[in-house]
Structures are given as structure tokens and as C-alpha cells.
py3Dmol code that shows the C-alpha trace and the ligand (Angstrom):
import py3Dmol

protein = """\
ATOM      1  CA  MET A   1     144.036 109.706 101.604  1.00  0.00           C
ATOM      2  CA  THR A   2     147.571 110.478 100.472  1.00  0.00           C
ATOM      3  CA  PRO A   3     147.978 112.224  97.080  1.00  0.00           C
ATOM      4  CA  GLU A   4     149.080 108.858  95.630  1.00  0.00           C
ATOM      5  CA  GLU A   5     145.957 107.175  96.931  1.00  0.00           C
ATOM      6  CA  VAL A   6     143.804 109.974  95.538  1.00  0.00           C
ATOM      7  CA  SER A   7     145.252 109.607  92.052  1.00  0.00           C
ATOM      8  CA  GLU A   8     144.975 105.820  92.252  1.00  0.00           C
ATOM      9  CA  PHE A   9     141.326 106.173  93.320  1.00  0.00           C
ATOM     10  CA  GLU A  10     140.600 108.747  90.593  1.00  0.00           C
ATOM     11  CA  ALA A  11     142.138 106.481  87.948  1.00  0.00           C
ATOM     12  CA  LYS A  12     140.092 103.516  89.145  1.00  0.00           C
ATOM     13  CA  ILE A  13     136.733 105.295  89.132  1.00  0.00           C
ATOM     14  CA  ARG A  14     137.283 107.219  85.867  1.00  0.00           C
ATOM     15  CA  ALA A  15     137.978 103.909  84.123  1.00  0.00           C
ATOM     16  CA  TYR A  16     134.300 103.073  84.615  1.00  0.00           C
ATOM     17  CA  VAL A  17     133.016 106.056  82.615  1.00  0.00           C
ATOM     18  CA  GLY A  18     131.496 104.872  79.353  1.00  0.00           C
ATOM     19  CA  ARG A  19     131.274 101.242  80.431  1.00  0.00           C
ATOM     20  CA  GLU A  20     128.040  99.374  79.968  1.00  0.00           C
ATOM     21  CA  ASN A  21     126.427  97.978  83.088  1.00  0.00           C
ATOM     22  CA  GLY A  22     125.628  94.776  81.250  1.00  0.00           C
ATOM     23  CA  PRO A  23     124.405  93.607  77.849  1.00  0.00           C
ATOM     24  CA  ARG A  24     121.132  94.922  76.502  1.00  0.00           C
ATOM     25  CA  GLN A  25     118.357  92.936  78.144  1.00  0.00           C
ATOM     26  CA  ARG A  26     114.734  92.342  77.365  1.00  0.00           C
ATOM     27  CA  GLY A  27     112.231  93.075  80.133  1.00  0.00           C
ATOM     28  CA  LYS A  28     110.782  90.045  81.913  1.00  0.00           C
ATOM     29  CA  ASP A  29     107.274  90.831  80.765  1.00  0.00           C
ATOM     30  CA  ASP A  30     106.205  92.439  77.538  1.00  0.00           C
ATOM     31  CA  VAL A  31     103.770  95.334  77.858  1.00  0.00           C
ATOM     32  CA  ASN A  32     100.535  93.771  79.071  1.00  0.00           C
ATOM     33  CA  LEU A  33      97.073  94.705  80.286  1.00  0.00           C
ATOM     34  CA  ALA A  34      97.307  93.044  83.695  1.00  0.00           C
ATOM     35  CA  MET A  35     100.395  94.971  84.788  1.00  0.00           C
ATOM     36  CA  ILE A  36      98.952  98.204  83.386  1.00  0.00           C
ATOM     37  CA  ARG A  37      95.727  97.690  85.322  1.00  0.00           C
ATOM     38  CA  HIS A  38      97.534  96.886  88.584  1.00  0.00           C
ATOM     39  CA  TRP A  39      99.801  99.899  88.209  1.00  0.00           C
ATOM     40  CA  ALA A  40      96.893 102.267  87.403  1.00  0.00           C
ATOM     41  CA  GLU A  41      94.994 100.948  90.437  1.00  0.00           C
ATOM     42  CA  VAL A  42      97.906 101.373  92.803  1.00  0.00           C
ATOM     43  CA  ILE A  43      98.727 104.854  91.548  1.00  0.00           C
ATOM     44  CA  GLY A  44      95.068 105.773  91.420  1.00  0.00           C
ATOM     45  CA  ASP A  45      95.255 106.870  87.778  1.00  0.00           C
ATOM     46  CA  GLU A  46      91.775 106.429  86.345  1.00  0.00           C
ATOM     47  CA  ASN A  47      92.524 107.481  82.769  1.00  0.00           C
ATOM     48  CA  PRO A  48      90.389 104.985  80.780  1.00  0.00           C
ATOM     49  CA  ALA A  49      92.955 105.063  77.933  1.00  0.00           C
ATOM     50  CA  TYR A  50      94.926 102.609  80.103  1.00  0.00           C
ATOM     51  CA  THR A  51      92.213 100.147  81.023  1.00  0.00           C
ATOM     52  CA  ASP A  52      89.016 100.549  78.980  1.00  0.00           C
ATOM     53  CA  PRO A  53      89.423  99.000  75.506  1.00  0.00           C
ATOM     54  CA  ASP A  54      86.225 100.575  74.109  1.00  0.00           C
ATOM     55  CA  TYR A  55      87.057 104.039  75.332  1.00  0.00           C
ATOM     56  CA  ALA A  56      90.662 103.699  74.161  1.00  0.00           C
ATOM     57  CA  ALA A  57      89.567 102.501  70.699  1.00  0.00           C
ATOM     58  CA  ARG A  58      87.357 105.574  70.264  1.00  0.00           C
ATOM     59  CA  SER A  59      90.053 107.955  71.505  1.00  0.00           C
ATOM     60  CA  ARG A  60      92.755 109.533  69.357  1.00  0.00           C
ATOM     61  CA  ARG A  61      95.069 106.794  70.637  1.00  0.00           C
ATOM     62  CA  LYS A  62      93.002 104.134  68.810  1.00  0.00           C
ATOM     63  CA  GLY A  63      93.616 101.545  71.497  1.00  0.00           C
ATOM     64  CA  ILE A  64      94.977 100.862  74.985  1.00  0.00           C
ATOM     65  CA  VAL A  65      98.325 102.435  75.857  1.00  0.00           C
ATOM     66  CA  ALA A  66     100.562 101.959  78.886  1.00  0.00           C
ATOM     67  CA  PRO A  67     101.094 104.961  81.178  1.00  0.00           C
ATOM     68  CA  ALA A  68     104.340 106.613  80.083  1.00  0.00           C
ATOM     69  CA  THR A  69     105.789 106.530  83.585  1.00  0.00           C
ATOM     70  CA  MET A  70     105.552 102.719  83.575  1.00  0.00           C
ATOM     71  CA  LEU A  71     108.566 102.722  81.247  1.00  0.00           C
ATOM     72  CA  GLN A  72     110.988 101.622  83.944  1.00  0.00           C
ATOM     73  CA  ILE A  73     108.535  98.983  85.193  1.00  0.00           C
ATOM     74  CA  TRP A  74     109.054  96.933  82.036  1.00  0.00           C
ATOM     75  CA  SER A  75     112.723  96.543  82.876  1.00  0.00           C
ATOM     76  CA  MET A  76     112.458  95.829  86.600  1.00  0.00           C
ATOM     77  CA  GLU A  77     114.014  92.639  87.868  1.00  0.00           C
ATOM     78  CA  GLY A  78     111.539  92.076  90.684  1.00  0.00           C
ATOM     79  CA  TYR A  79     112.179  90.257  93.936  1.00  0.00           C
ATOM     80  CA  PRO A  80     115.211  88.189  92.824  1.00  0.00           C
ATOM     81  CA  MET A  81     117.111  91.495  92.875  1.00  0.00           C
ATOM     82  CA  CYS A  82     116.705  91.615  96.676  1.00  0.00           C
ATOM     83  CA  GLN A  83     117.334  87.937  97.312  1.00  0.00           C
ATOM     84  CA  SER A  84     120.628  87.576  95.460  1.00  0.00           C
ATOM     85  CA  PRO A  85     121.833  90.954  94.276  1.00  0.00           C
ATOM     86  CA  LYS A  86     124.022  90.425  91.240  1.00  0.00           C
ATOM     87  CA  VAL A  87     127.410  92.067  91.040  1.00  0.00           C
ATOM     88  CA  ASP A  88     127.144  94.150  87.901  1.00  0.00           C
ATOM     89  CA  VAL A  89     129.536  96.854  86.724  1.00  0.00           C
ATOM     90  CA  GLN A  90     127.659  99.524  88.643  1.00  0.00           C
ATOM     91  CA  ARG A  91     127.899  97.496  91.861  1.00  0.00           C
ATOM     92  CA  GLU A  92     131.609  96.987  91.203  1.00  0.00           C
ATOM     93  CA  LEU A  93     132.046 100.751  90.884  1.00  0.00           C
ATOM     94  CA  HIS A  94     130.165 101.306  94.154  1.00  0.00           C
ATOM     95  CA  ASN A  95     132.502  98.784  95.789  1.00  0.00           C
ATOM     96  CA  VAL A  96     135.506 100.812  94.618  1.00  0.00           C
ATOM     97  CA  PHE A  97     133.986 103.923  96.196  1.00  0.00           C
ATOM     98  CA  GLU A  98     133.250 102.047  99.406  1.00  0.00           C
ATOM     99  CA  SER A  99     136.769 100.688  99.718  1.00  0.00           C
ATOM    100  CA  TYR A 100     138.012 104.297  99.751  1.00  0.00           C
ATOM    101  CA  GLY A 101     135.580 105.421 102.441  1.00  0.00           C
ATOM    102  CA  TYR A 102     132.748 106.663 100.210  1.00  0.00           C
ATOM    103  CA  THR A 103     130.267 104.398 101.979  1.00  0.00           C
ATOM    104  CA  GLY A 104     127.237 106.721 101.857  1.00  0.00           C
ATOM    105  CA  THR A 105     124.762 106.292  99.010  1.00  0.00           C
ATOM    106  CA  LEU A 106     121.985 108.668  98.086  1.00  0.00           C
ATOM    107  CA  GLY A 107     119.796 108.551  94.991  1.00  0.00           C
ATOM    108  CA  THR A 108     119.575 112.234  94.115  1.00  0.00           C
ATOM    109  CA  ASN A 109     117.539 112.641  90.981  1.00  0.00           C
ATOM    110  CA  THR A 110     116.287 111.010  87.847  1.00  0.00           C
ATOM    111  CA  ARG A 111     115.208 112.460  84.528  1.00  0.00           C
ATOM    112  CA  THR A 112     113.180 110.472  82.046  1.00  0.00           C
ATOM    113  CA  GLU A 113     112.326 111.155  78.435  1.00  0.00           C
ATOM    114  CA  PHE A 114     109.507 109.338  76.652  1.00  0.00           C
ATOM    115  CA  TYR A 115     109.554 109.013  72.850  1.00  0.00           C
ATOM    116  CA  ARG A 116     106.339 107.133  72.177  1.00  0.00           C
ATOM    117  CA  GLU A 117     103.500 105.467  74.046  1.00  0.00           C
ATOM    118  CA  LEU A 118     103.811 101.744  74.547  1.00  0.00           C
ATOM    119  CA  ARG A 119     100.994  99.359  73.717  1.00  0.00           C
ATOM    120  CA  PRO A 120     100.170  95.838  74.891  1.00  0.00           C
ATOM    121  CA  GLY A 121     102.481  93.420  73.075  1.00  0.00           C
ATOM    122  CA  ASP A 122     105.395  95.845  72.823  1.00  0.00           C
ATOM    123  CA  GLN A 123     108.701  94.313  73.888  1.00  0.00           C
ATOM    124  CA  VAL A 124     110.922  96.618  75.890  1.00  0.00           C
ATOM    125  CA  SER A 125     114.673  96.117  76.102  1.00  0.00           C
ATOM    126  CA  TYR A 126     117.020  98.221  78.186  1.00  0.00           C
ATOM    127  CA  HIS A 127     120.677  99.035  78.201  1.00  0.00           C
ATOM    128  CA  THR A 128     122.506 101.006  80.892  1.00  0.00           C
ATOM    129  CA  ILE A 129     125.854 102.712  80.692  1.00  0.00           C
ATOM    130  CA  ILE A 130     127.828 104.590  83.311  1.00  0.00           C
ATOM    131  CA  ASP A 131     127.769 107.919  81.566  1.00  0.00           C
ATOM    132  CA  ASN A 132     129.593 110.282  83.845  1.00  0.00           C
ATOM    133  CA  ILE A 133     131.222 110.705  87.237  1.00  0.00           C
ATOM    134  CA  VAL A 134     131.185 114.255  88.584  1.00  0.00           C
ATOM    135  CA  GLY A 135     133.284 115.261  91.561  1.00  0.00           C
ATOM    136  CA  PRO A 136     134.697 115.475  94.077  1.00  0.00           C
ATOM    137  CA  LYS A 137     132.113 117.918  95.356  1.00  0.00           C
ATOM    138  CA  LYS A 138     131.369 119.181  98.801  1.00  0.00           C
ATOM    139  CA  THR A 139     127.715 118.336  99.538  1.00  0.00           C
ATOM    140  CA  GLY A 140     125.430 118.636 102.544  1.00  0.00           C
ATOM    141  CA  ARG A 141     126.038 114.943 103.160  1.00  0.00           C
ATOM    142  CA  GLY A 142     129.801 115.110 102.922  1.00  0.00           C
ATOM    143  CA  MET A 143     132.467 115.037 100.226  1.00  0.00           C
ATOM    144  CA  GLY A 144     131.228 112.973  97.329  1.00  0.00           C
ATOM    145  CA  TYR A 145     130.932 112.080  93.675  1.00  0.00           C
ATOM    146  CA  PHE A 146     127.799 111.942  91.514  1.00  0.00           C
ATOM    147  CA  ILE A 147     127.546 108.827  89.374  1.00  0.00           C
ATOM    148  CA  GLU A 148     125.294 109.305  86.362  1.00  0.00           C
ATOM    149  CA  THR A 149     123.909 106.292  84.566  1.00  0.00           C
ATOM    150  CA  VAL A 150     121.912 106.472  81.370  1.00  0.00           C
ATOM    151  CA  THR A 151     119.452 103.762  80.441  1.00  0.00           C
ATOM    152  CA  THR A 152     118.040 103.629  76.945  1.00  0.00           C
ATOM    153  CA  PHE A 153     114.839 101.726  76.320  1.00  0.00           C
ATOM    154  CA  THR A 154     114.121 100.261  72.901  1.00  0.00           C
ATOM    155  CA  ASP A 155     111.276  98.287  71.380  1.00  0.00           C
ATOM    156  CA  GLN A 156     111.091  95.101  69.297  1.00  0.00           C
ATOM    157  CA  ASN A 157     112.240  97.073  66.227  1.00  0.00           C
ATOM    158  CA  ASP A 158     115.273  98.504  68.049  1.00  0.00           C
ATOM    159  CA  GLU A 159     113.622 101.912  67.987  1.00  0.00           C
ATOM    160  CA  PRO A 160     114.265 104.008  71.096  1.00  0.00           C
ATOM    161  CA  VAL A 161     111.117 104.496  73.215  1.00  0.00           C
ATOM    162  CA  GLY A 162     112.663 106.360  76.135  1.00  0.00           C
ATOM    163  CA  ARG A 163     115.730 107.305  78.091  1.00  0.00           C
ATOM    164  CA  GLN A 164     116.434 107.699  81.775  1.00  0.00           C
ATOM    165  CA  VAL A 165     119.271 109.489  83.530  1.00  0.00           C
ATOM    166  CA  PHE A 166     119.800 108.450  87.133  1.00  0.00           C
ATOM    167  CA  ARG A 167     122.157 110.209  89.542  1.00  0.00           C
ATOM    168  CA  VAL A 168     123.529 108.686  92.702  1.00  0.00           C
ATOM    169  CA  LEU A 169     125.747 110.473  95.212  1.00  0.00           C
ATOM    170  CA  LYS A 170     128.501 108.380  96.809  1.00  0.00           C
ATOM    171  CA  PHE A 171     129.838 110.280  99.784  1.00  0.00           C
ATOM    172  CA  VAL A 172     132.076 110.043 102.827  1.00  0.00           C
ATOM    173  CA  PRO A 173     129.668 110.186 105.762  1.00  0.00           C
ATOM    174  CA  PRO A 174     130.631 112.456 108.649  1.00  0.00           C
ATOM    175  CA  PRO A 175     131.994 110.413 111.590  1.00  0.00           C
ATOM    176  CA  GLN A 176     128.762 110.385 113.640  1.00  0.00           C
ATOM    177  CA  ASP A 177     126.896 108.879 110.676  1.00  0.00           C
ATOM    178  CA  ALA A 178     129.531 106.327 109.813  1.00  0.00           C
ATOM    179  CA  ALA A 179     127.910 103.486 111.732  1.00  0.00           C
ATOM    180  CA  GLN A 180     124.533 104.106 110.122  1.00  0.00           C
ATOM    181  CA  ALA A 181     125.905 104.335 106.595  1.00  0.00           C
ATOM    182  CA  GLY A 182     127.654 101.030 107.122  1.00  0.00           C
ATOM    183  CA  GLY A 183     124.516  99.500 108.605  1.00  0.00           C
ATOM    184  CA  GLY A 184     126.575  98.174 111.484  1.00  0.00           C
ATOM    185  CA  GLN A 185     125.486  96.947 114.882  1.00  0.00           C
ATOM    186  CA  GLN A 186     125.964 100.374 116.359  1.00  0.00           C
ATOM    187  CA  ALA A 187     123.268 101.730 114.072  1.00  0.00           C
ATOM    188  CA  ALA A 188     120.903  99.008 115.253  1.00  0.00           C
ATOM    189  CA  ALA A 189     121.545  99.986 118.848  1.00  0.00           C
ATOM    190  CA  VAL A 190     120.757 103.613 118.113  1.00  0.00           C
ATOM    191  CA  GLU A 191     117.262 102.883 116.915  1.00  0.00           C
ATOM    192  CA  ALA A 192     115.662  99.466 117.251  1.00  0.00           C
ATOM    193  CA  ALA A 193     113.023  98.811 114.601  1.00  0.00           C
ATOM    194  CA  THR A 194     109.461  98.821 115.875  1.00  0.00           C
ATOM    195  CA  ARG A 195     106.295  97.338 114.430  1.00  0.00           C
ATOM    196  CA  ILE A 196     103.980  99.236 112.129  1.00  0.00           C
ATOM    197  CA  ALA A 197     101.909 101.505 114.375  1.00  0.00           C
ATOM    198  CA  SER A 198      98.211 100.722 114.713  1.00  0.00           C
ATOM    199  CA  PRO A 199      96.033 103.065 112.659  1.00  0.00           C
ATOM    200  CA  ARG A 200      93.970 104.941 115.247  1.00  0.00           C
ATOM    201  CA  GLY A 201      90.986 106.932 114.056  1.00  0.00           C
ATOM    202  CA  HIS A 202      87.805 108.374 115.471  1.00  0.00           C
ATOM    203  CA  ASP A 203      86.005 105.019 115.462  1.00  0.00           C
ATOM    204  CA  ASN A 204      88.699 102.643 116.669  1.00  0.00           C
ATOM    205  CA  ALA A 205      91.186 104.543 118.860  1.00  0.00           C
ATOM    206  CA  TRP A 206      89.296 103.426 122.005  1.00  0.00           C
ATOM    207  CA  TRP A 207      89.942  99.787 121.100  1.00  0.00           C
ATOM    208  CA  TRP A 208      93.707 100.276 120.747  1.00  0.00           C
ATOM    209  CA  GLU A 209      93.856 102.394 123.895  1.00  0.00           C
ATOM    210  CA  ALA A 210      92.338  99.451 125.807  1.00  0.00           C
ATOM    211  CA  VAL A 211      94.996  97.163 124.302  1.00  0.00           C
ATOM    212  CA  ASP A 212      97.639  99.621 125.537  1.00  0.00           C
ATOM    213  CA  ARG A 213      96.229  98.963 129.012  1.00  0.00           C
ATOM    214  CA  GLY A 214      96.305  95.178 128.521  1.00  0.00           C
ATOM    215  CA  ARG A 215      92.653  94.551 127.659  1.00  0.00           C
ATOM    216  CA  VAL A 216      90.959  93.310 124.512  1.00  0.00           C
ATOM    217  CA  LEU A 217      87.441  94.694 124.207  1.00  0.00           C
ATOM    218  CA  ILE A 218      84.632  93.711 121.876  1.00  0.00           C
ATOM    219  CA  GLN A 219      82.167  96.331 120.733  1.00  0.00           C
ATOM    220  CA  ARG A 220      78.521  95.558 121.610  1.00  0.00           C
ATOM    221  CA  CYS A 221      75.370  97.108 120.185  1.00  0.00           C
ATOM    222  CA  LYS A 222      73.408  98.727 123.000  1.00  0.00           C
ATOM    223  CA  SER A 223      70.179  98.226 121.153  1.00  0.00           C
ATOM    224  CA  CYS A 224      70.262  94.542 120.104  1.00  0.00           C
ATOM    225  CA  GLY A 225      73.349  93.266 121.929  1.00  0.00           C
ATOM    226  CA  THR A 226      75.185  92.028 118.800  1.00  0.00           C
ATOM    227  CA  LEU A 227      78.972  91.923 119.201  1.00  0.00           C
ATOM    228  CA  ARG A 228      81.148  93.275 116.404  1.00  0.00           C
ATOM    229  CA  HIS A 229      84.819  93.522 115.513  1.00  0.00           C
ATOM    230  CA  PRO A 230      86.703  95.398 114.111  1.00  0.00           C
ATOM    231  CA  PRO A 231      85.183  98.510 115.711  1.00  0.00           C
ATOM    232  CA  ARG A 232      82.822 100.563 113.564  1.00  0.00           C
ATOM    233  CA  PRO A 233      80.188 103.205 114.225  1.00  0.00           C
ATOM    234  CA  MET A 234      76.985 101.348 113.353  1.00  0.00           C
ATOM    235  CA  CYS A 235      75.435  97.976 114.157  1.00  0.00           C
ATOM    236  CA  GLY A 236      75.080  95.876 111.007  1.00  0.00           C
ATOM    237  CA  GLU A 237      71.992  94.126 112.449  1.00  0.00           C
ATOM    238  CA  CYS A 238      69.852  97.012 113.647  1.00  0.00           C
ATOM    239  CA  GLN A 239      71.700 100.150 112.460  1.00  0.00           C
ATOM    240  CA  SER A 240      71.937 101.528 115.974  1.00  0.00           C
ATOM    241  CA  ILE A 241      74.898 103.777 116.635  1.00  0.00           C
ATOM    242  CA  GLU A 242      74.671 103.285 120.398  1.00  0.00           C
ATOM    243  CA  TRP A 243      77.282 100.904 121.703  1.00  0.00           C
ATOM    244  CA  ASP A 244      79.318  99.764 124.673  1.00  0.00           C
ATOM    245  CA  SER A 245      81.827  96.947 124.998  1.00  0.00           C
ATOM    246  CA  ILE A 246      82.685  93.772 126.870  1.00  0.00           C
ATOM    247  CA  GLU A 247      86.113  92.399 127.682  1.00  0.00           C
ATOM    248  CA  SER A 248      87.189  89.243 125.877  1.00  0.00           C
ATOM    249  CA  THR A 249      88.521  86.300 127.883  1.00  0.00           C
ATOM    250  CA  LEU A 250      90.855  85.685 124.902  1.00  0.00           C
ATOM    251  CA  ASP A 251      89.845  82.046 124.786  1.00  0.00           C
ATOM    252  CA  GLY A 252      89.604  80.977 121.189  1.00  0.00           C
ATOM    253  CA  GLU A 253      90.621  78.764 118.353  1.00  0.00           C
ATOM    254  CA  VAL A 254      92.452  79.182 115.082  1.00  0.00           C
ATOM    255  CA  PHE A 255      89.940  79.906 112.328  1.00  0.00           C
ATOM    256  CA  SER A 256      92.615  80.452 109.680  1.00  0.00           C
ATOM    257  CA  PHE A 257      96.325  81.271 109.620  1.00  0.00           C
ATOM    258  CA  THR A 258      99.309  82.004 107.437  1.00  0.00           C
ATOM    259  CA  GLU A 259     103.048  82.055 107.954  1.00  0.00           C
ATOM    260  CA  ILE A 260     104.526  85.303 106.675  1.00  0.00           C
ATOM    261  CA  SER A 261     107.919  84.623 105.131  1.00  0.00           C
ATOM    262  CA  TYR A 262     108.633  87.336 102.630  1.00  0.00           C
ATOM    263  CA  PRO A 263     109.269  90.207 102.621  1.00  0.00           C
ATOM    264  CA  ARG A 264     110.586  90.393 106.174  1.00  0.00           C
ATOM    265  CA  PHE A 265     109.568  93.563 107.970  1.00  0.00           C
ATOM    266  CA  PRO A 266     111.986  95.074 110.486  1.00  0.00           C
ATOM    267  CA  GLY A 267     110.648  94.867 114.033  1.00  0.00           C
ATOM    268  CA  TYR A 268     108.800  91.563 113.614  1.00  0.00           C
ATOM    269  CA  PRO A 269     110.033  88.221 114.937  1.00  0.00           C
ATOM    270  CA  TYR A 270     110.440  85.350 112.475  1.00  0.00           C
ATOM    271  CA  PRO A 271     109.069  82.777 112.015  1.00  0.00           C
ATOM    272  CA  LEU A 272     105.893  84.874 112.038  1.00  0.00           C
ATOM    273  CA  VAL A 273     102.511  83.156 112.096  1.00  0.00           C
ATOM    274  CA  VAL A 274      99.416  85.331 111.877  1.00  0.00           C
ATOM    275  CA  GLY A 275      95.954  83.932 112.384  1.00  0.00           C
ATOM    276  CA  VAL A 276      92.299  84.786 112.385  1.00  0.00           C
ATOM    277  CA  ILE A 277      91.247  83.793 115.892  1.00  0.00           C
ATOM    278  CA  GLN A 278      87.664  82.760 116.542  1.00  0.00           C
ATOM    279  CA  LEU A 279      87.030  84.107 120.037  1.00  0.00           C
ATOM    280  CA  ALA A 280      84.775  82.305 122.503  1.00  0.00           C
ATOM    281  CA  GLU A 281      82.537  85.381 122.530  1.00  0.00           C
ATOM    282  CA  GLY A 282      81.838  84.856 118.815  1.00  0.00           C
ATOM    283  CA  THR A 283      83.808  87.594 117.044  1.00  0.00           C
ATOM    284  CA  ARG A 284      87.084  87.082 115.211  1.00  0.00           C
ATOM    285  CA  LEU A 285      90.379  88.855 115.604  1.00  0.00           C
ATOM    286  CA  VAL A 286      93.589  88.926 113.558  1.00  0.00           C
ATOM    287  CA  ALA A 287      96.621  88.331 115.778  1.00  0.00           C
ATOM    288  CA  GLY A 288     100.001  86.681 115.983  1.00  0.00           C
ATOM    289  CA  ILE A 289     100.186  83.015 117.008  1.00  0.00           C
ATOM    290  CA  THR A 290     103.297  82.249 118.982  1.00  0.00           C
ATOM    291  CA  GLY A 291     104.741  79.866 121.550  1.00  0.00           C
ATOM    292  CA  CYS A 292     104.943  76.866 119.257  1.00  0.00           C
ATOM    293  CA  ASP A 293     106.595  75.704 116.068  1.00  0.00           C
ATOM    294  CA  PRO A 294     104.819  77.166 113.027  1.00  0.00           C
ATOM    295  CA  SER A 295     104.326  73.646 111.690  1.00  0.00           C
ATOM    296  CA  ALA A 296     102.226  72.799 114.759  1.00  0.00           C
ATOM    297  CA  VAL A 297      99.663  75.505 114.055  1.00  0.00           C
ATOM    298  CA  HIS A 298      96.452  74.150 112.567  1.00  0.00           C
ATOM    299  CA  ILE A 299      92.883  75.204 111.954  1.00  0.00           C
ATOM    300  CA  GLY A 300      90.762  74.459 115.015  1.00  0.00           C
ATOM    301  CA  MET A 301      93.746  74.608 117.401  1.00  0.00           C
ATOM    302  CA  LYS A 302      92.684  75.857 120.832  1.00  0.00           C
ATOM    303  CA  VAL A 303      94.499  79.012 121.821  1.00  0.00           C
ATOM    304  CA  LYS A 304      94.621  81.495 124.663  1.00  0.00           C
ATOM    305  CA  GLY A 305      95.569  85.121 124.203  1.00  0.00           C
ATOM    306  CA  LYS A 306      97.667  87.481 126.276  1.00  0.00           C
ATOM    307  CA  VAL A 307      98.186  91.176 125.711  1.00  0.00           C
ATOM    308  CA  GLU A 308     101.942  91.637 125.595  1.00  0.00           C
ATOM    309  CA  GLN A 309     104.416  94.375 124.918  1.00  0.00           C
ATOM    310  CA  VAL A 310     106.101  93.451 121.646  1.00  0.00           C
ATOM    311  CA  ASP A 311     108.390  96.437 121.224  1.00  0.00           C
ATOM    312  CA  GLU A 312     109.223  99.742 122.832  1.00  0.00           C
ATOM    313  CA  LYS A 313     105.851 101.293 121.991  1.00  0.00           C
ATOM    314  CA  THR A 314     103.501  98.498 120.988  1.00  0.00           C
ATOM    315  CA  TRP A 315     101.146  96.266 122.964  1.00  0.00           C
ATOM    316  CA  LEU A 316      99.301  93.536 121.107  1.00  0.00           C
ATOM    317  CA  PRO A 317      97.184  90.476 121.850  1.00  0.00           C
ATOM    318  CA  GLN A 318      99.168  87.341 120.974  1.00  0.00           C
ATOM    319  CA  PHE A 319      97.824  83.803 121.067  1.00  0.00           C
ATOM    320  CA  TYR A 320      99.477  80.694 122.497  1.00  0.00           C
ATOM    321  CA  PRO A 321      98.465  77.042 122.123  1.00  0.00           C
ATOM    322  CA  VAL A 322      96.464  75.847 125.120  1.00  0.00           C
TER     323      VAL A 322
END
"""
ligand_1 = """\
1
ZN
Zn 72.210 96.260 116.985
"""
view = py3Dmol.view(width=600, height=400)
view.addModel(protein, "pdb")
view.setStyle({"model": 0}, {"cartoon": {"style": "trace"}})
view.addModel(ligand_1, "xyz")
view.setStyle({"model": 1}, {"stick": {}})
view.zoomTo()
view.show()
């Protein structure tokens, strides 16, 4: 950049300091038990103050509270944010950076303060301002600026309940990273997305290793002959842990199916139909159904499977209409 361009750029970005990202907004959902329970389950937080009304009533809290770190949850936009990202002031500022070559983005750190515990029925509103822009600074990623936003959270009485500072680094990526930062085609060529790797453990690695060699096996109890899938150590019929396997002919029919539309995972072809296949041998298998229009797939449809290479490192049985 020429000195004139630098001062023009500096003037443009500094004009954003102190601006609000948008008007104060109320969270989509007020504090509620269902979201608290789901969050506690996912995080694995078993504190009964979050989910057990009797326990919570007897505790010093005198009732259910939401985990403090859920604060930001109450202001999240959810999936619409990904489908049609809105151009807010913060996005506008990022666009200014990008037009001057600061195309790299890295969330660096966040600091949250909590002023009181939220309870079911509380209504959380949030308001974000662009608080500060620090830079230019030489960082490990390249020359960049830190953008600091501050979000204040308030309740139904306009009392503050928390505050969050979020820092993002906008930087000029070094030349070899430029394609990746821009998400261009070159980046795609560097590393093609692959499917989620199969989870291989002590009891099922043998099954996946057979798939790698093009065969679909079905585990068979050596004691009573019952077939079972997915692989597991013990027969559910006779509790024997002795087993061998047979090879499936991959003749089958669709027992159930779904078309996966959203979210789209990198490395998977779309449209993507996944079914539970009832194999001729009697066991069922979850696999992709391909080779026809998704609308043609139906329960009871006769299918035939083939083990195919679906990406650089993955072999999978896939089923085609007969
Ligand atoms: Zn058995």
C-alpha cells in the first residue's frame, strides 16, 4: 500500500470504533428448561441445580438456574445465520479489511463476565459495539489488526447480566496461504475433503478392515449360529463370546431411509440418501443409497450393494436399485 492508501485505510477502519453492530435485540428464546437440559447433557454437566427442580429448590439458589456459560446461547441466531448471513456493521468492517488485503480471520480470545445467574423465564437482550481496533501489529499469522467487540447482555428490567469481549485478528496472510484464506479453488486442490473416518476399536476394526478389502462380513455366533451387526463381543442370544463371520451377498431391500439435506458435510455427495438396508442374510446395515433419484427411493425397494472407494482413503458399501 502507498502511504496515501494506508492513511485512507486507517481512516476507514477507525471510523468504525464505537459504532454499534446493530440495535439491541432480544434473544430468540427466553431462558428455558429444555435448552438448559440439552446444553447440560451435551456438555456433560450434571450439576442438579440446572435440571432437578426439587434439588434446586432446596439449595441456596432456591430454584433452577441456567449455567452461567450459557449466557451467549440466549443470543445466538441459530441456523439462519449460516443460510443467509446478514451484512451487519461488523461484517462491513471485515469487508473493508478484506478489500485492503487483510483477508485472514482468526478468533483469538474471548472474555466473559457474569453478573447474576439467569432463571427460567428471564428475557435476555444483547447489544454489541465495536469497541476498539488495535494495530497494525506483527503477528505469527502476518501483519494484522485486532478488532475488539463488546457485547452487553441485559434482562427484562434492563439490568446488565453479563458482558463479553471478543477479539478477532484480521491479517494479511503470507503468500503461500493466500489461496486458503480466500477459500479459492486452489485451496480445494491442495486438500480434498474426505468423509468422516470410521471409528475403529477393539471389537469392530476387523469389520472395517474387511470393507477396506472390498468385503462386507456379518458376525456369527460360533455357539448358536445367530448373525449380528454391528459387531460386538457377545452373542445376545446365548452370551457366547466365540464368533466367526460370513460374507454378505449384499442383496437386500430398503428397510428405512432418509435424505440428508442440512447441514452439508464436506466430502459427501449431495443429494445424499442414507438407508437402513435389510440384508438377505437377516441383519441390517446403515449405508448410502445411490444410483437413482432420491425421490425414487422407497421402503421395500430391492437393492444390491457394492463396496466402493468413495474418497482418497475410504471404502464403503453403497446400495443401488436392482
Ligand atoms: Zn449365540
